[in-house]
C-alpha positions, 0 to 999 in steps of 0.5 A: 412269207414276204420276198423281201431281201434280208439286210445283213452286214454283207448285203447292206441296203442300196442307197437310192438318192444322193446326199443333199450336201453333194447335190448342193456342192455340185450345183454350186460348182456348176453355177460358178463354172457357168458364171465364169464361162459367161463372164469370159465370153462376154469379156472376149466380145468386149475386148475382141477389137483390141486384141490385135492392137494389144498384142502388137503393143506388147511386141513393140514394147518388148522390142523398144524397151532397151531404147526407152531405158537408154533415153531414161538414163539421159532424162534423169530416170523419167520412165514415163517421159522417155516412153512417151517420147519413143511412142510419139516418135514412132507414131510420127515416123508412121503417120507423116510418110503415110499422110504424104503418100496418101495426099500425093496419091489422091492429088494425082488421081484428082488431077488425072480425073480432071484432065481426062474430063477436059480431054487434056490428058497427055501421056509422055513417051516412055523412056527406052530403058523401061523396055530393059526392066526384067520380066515386065519391061517389054509389056510395060513399054508397049502399053505405055507407048499405046497410051502415048499415041492414043490415050482417049481410045485406050481409056474408052476401051478400058473404061470398065477395067479402069473403073474397077481398078480405081474402086479397088485402089480406093478400097485398098487405100481405105483399108491401109489407112485403117491399118495405120490407125490401128497401128497408131493405137498399138503404138499408144498401147506400147507406150503405156506398157513401156511406162509401166514395164516393171509392174507389167513384168511382175504381173506377167511373172505371177500369171506364168507362175500361176499357170505353169508353177514356179518351174518352169512357169517362173522362167516364161516371162524372161523367155517370152521377152528374149524370144521376141527380141531374138525373132526381131533380130534374127528375122526382121533385122536380118531381112533389113540387113540383107535388103540393104546389102543387095540394094547397094549393088542395085543402086550402084549399077543403076539397075532399072526399078531398084527401089521396087526390087528392093521392096520385093526383096525385103518382103521375101526376106521377112517371109523367110523365102530365099532372096536368090529367087530374085537375085539370080534373074537380076544377075542374068540381066546384068550380064546382058545389059552391062559390061563384063567387069561391072556384071561380074562385080555385081554378080559376086556382090549380089550372091554374097548379099543374097546368101548372107542370111545363112551367116547372120541368122545363126549369129543373131537368132537365139542369142540371149535365149536358151532355145535352139535356133531351129526351134525359134525359126520353125516357130516364126515361119509356121506362125507367120504362115498361120497368122501373118506377121503377128504369128512371126513372134507368137509362133516362136514364143509358143514353140519355145514354151512347148520346147521347154515343157518337152525338155522338162518332161524328158528330164523327169524320172520315171515313177 
């Protein structure tokens, strides 16, 4: 008698192969997923150089859209013309100062090189007030005096450093010009986004609904717009206002290097670092360089201006969006640390969306 297993209803024969239909569906699904993956990778390689300009274009378009709508009403509802005028105005405001600064810098370098070659380079004596500049004044004055007394010896001594500095400066200048060019491209893209804002808004809404469903995905397009504008007002706007207030005090008392310190304060304010880091040493210098009344007025004004962001941020940031101000602020700061100035906006948007999803999850009833 053979040792074969008897087939019974309780012990059906084991299937040793897949159904042909299952195998075919599995292979077709694998091929489709693979094709989509290859298509995404190839598309990413194509659009990779344009990702940053497109993101900047979208941010600029969101920020400048109220201005476009205002001009549109003055032009009889011509959205395309108003968008073009705004984009061209921004481009000119960026390109003209850049061209003037670049031309002036290159001209100065050329004149210095020709004068040095002809042994005609002369450095005038430094003003006495240079030595009074906080932190760097004494060293700057000493170096300037050495250049005034023996410029040829100083150049021979520092020739390798001067060559390295000039090379670095030209590289930085070239990189800055490329950055300006990319920003011009971003402004042109922003003009297109603004001209077709309605269709772009509908497309974004459909995408968000497809990804996140009607709730909360249907709210994400307005959330993104409101968050970007909130960050623009609460971070960049507050930084500009705070810098203007502090600069008024600096220029009013004739503070040495006021323009340079104003630029530094603006950078710190955008980076969400306290302006008091710079303001407090300035106040200490004011009491040593000016009379008591001037120093006291300068100190009071500078302290109020330096702490004004604590009052302005709660007022401007978070307005028009149903997201707590700390969430937007943390997203903006963290995004900027991770991805630079673009992260300032992208971080706030992403954290706001995650906050919405988290609140929606908390509000769901347990099954």
